[in-house]
Steps between C-alpha positions, in 0.01 A plus 500: 500500500796276588272201531352549155849532353607178674186324375566617145861377520385165634242462225762589239735231635224242492403598147864473388532153653179390332618637165835323527330174596242508221751600232746233612787745534673301770767268370471265793264427780775607741501855359123518538522375857766760577278779366199381701715458814633854462144631474382304800798611714431861413135446598608346831730798568217741417256326733751482781577871466128575501453302822793673665362840407161404646659379823702823524187711454318303769794535738512877444124533547508312832809601695561333832 
């Protein structure tokens, strides 16, 4: 359930970026770059958290 919610949120962010790009609602290229950077950083954080969760699950499943 959580994963589908995260996927929906991600798709909504991508759709919003696409809408803003196609409608030209960014005053400057710098503002557009900032929005894309913010999205990419949040994606990087999400992927890192996912990897940490996987590593934790593996460690718990195979105690020393």
